[in-house]
C-alpha positions as CSV (number, residue, x, y, z in Angstrom):
1,M,-10.4,12.1,-2.0
2,D,-10.4,8.4,-0.9
3,P,-9.8,8.5,2.9
4,R,-7.9,5.2,2.8
5,I,-5.4,6.7,0.4
6,V,-5.2,10.0,2.3
7,D,-4.6,8.1,5.5
8,A,-1.9,5.9,4.0
9,Y,-0.2,9.0,2.5
10,T,-0.2,11.0,5.7
11,T,1.0,8.0,7.8
12,S,3.8,7.4,5.4
13,L,4.8,11.1,5.2
14,S,4.7,11.3,9.0
15,E,7.0,8.3,9.3
16,Q,9.4,9.8,6.7
17,I,9.5,13.1,8.6
18,K,10.3,11.3,11.9
19,Y,12.9,9.1,10.2
20,H,14.8,12.1,8.8
21,K,14.2,14.2,12.0
22,L,12.9,17.1,9.9
23,D,10.8,18.5,12.8
24,E,14.0,19.1,14.8
25,K,15.9,20.5,11.9
26,V,13.1,22.9,11.0
27,K,12.9,24.2,14.5
28,T,16.7,24.8,14.5
29,M,16.6,26.6,11.2
30,L,13.7,28.7,12.2
31,S,15.4,29.7,15.4
32,K,18.6,30.7,13.5
33,A,16.5,32.8,11.1
34,Q,14.7,34.5,13.9
35,D,17.9,35.2,15.8
36,G,19.6,36.6,12.7
37,K,22.2,33.8,12.8
38,W,21.6,32.4,9.3
39,Y,24.8,31.8,7.5
40,G,25.8,30.6,4.0
41,T,26.1,27.0,5.2
42,D,22.5,27.2,6.5
43,T,21.2,27.9,3.0
44,A,22.8,24.6,1.8
45,T,21.2,22.8,4.8
46,Y,17.8,24.4,4.0
47,K,18.1,23.2,0.4
48,S,19.0,19.7,1.5
49,M,16.0,19.6,3.9
50,D,13.7,20.8,1.1
51,K,15.0,18.0,-1.2
52,I,14.5,15.4,1.6
53,L,11.0,16.6,2.2
54,T,10.2,16.5,-1.5
55,E,11.5,13.0,-1.9
56,A,9.5,11.9,1.2
57,M,6.3,13.4,-0.3
58,L,7.0,11.6,-3.6
59,H,7.7,8.3,-1.7
60,S,4.5,8.6,0.3
61,E,2.5,9.3,-2.9
62,R,4.0,6.2,-4.6
63,T,3.4,3.9,-1.7
64,S,-0.1,5.1,-0.9
65,T,-1.8,5.2,-4.3
66,R,-4.2,2.7,-5.6
67,K,-3.5,-0.4,-3.5
68,F,-7.2,-0.8,-2.9
69,S,-9.8,-2.6,-5.0
70,D,-12.2,-0.6,-7.1
71,T,-14.8,-3.3,-6.7
72,F,-16.6,-1.2,-4.1
73,T,-16.0,2.4,-5.1
74,W,-15.9,4.8,-2.1
75,S,-18.1,7.8,-2.2
76,H,-18.5,10.6,0.3
77,L,-22.2,10.7,-0.6
78,H,-23.0,7.4,1.1
């Protein structure tokens, strides 16, 4: 709920997605699936992409959590 942490998480995840070129890979896989050209090797590629995305999310979570001081607690009510 802390917008500083949310921003750090989304920024980190976006960088990971760009680094691993997941946007391009997802578009390619979607195109293959829609064209009916999905083969056995594509399933392995899909699983690999899913693993990379999961690791990117975990990395972003680790790097974005609780780096901020709790001296001044953030509240959406203020």
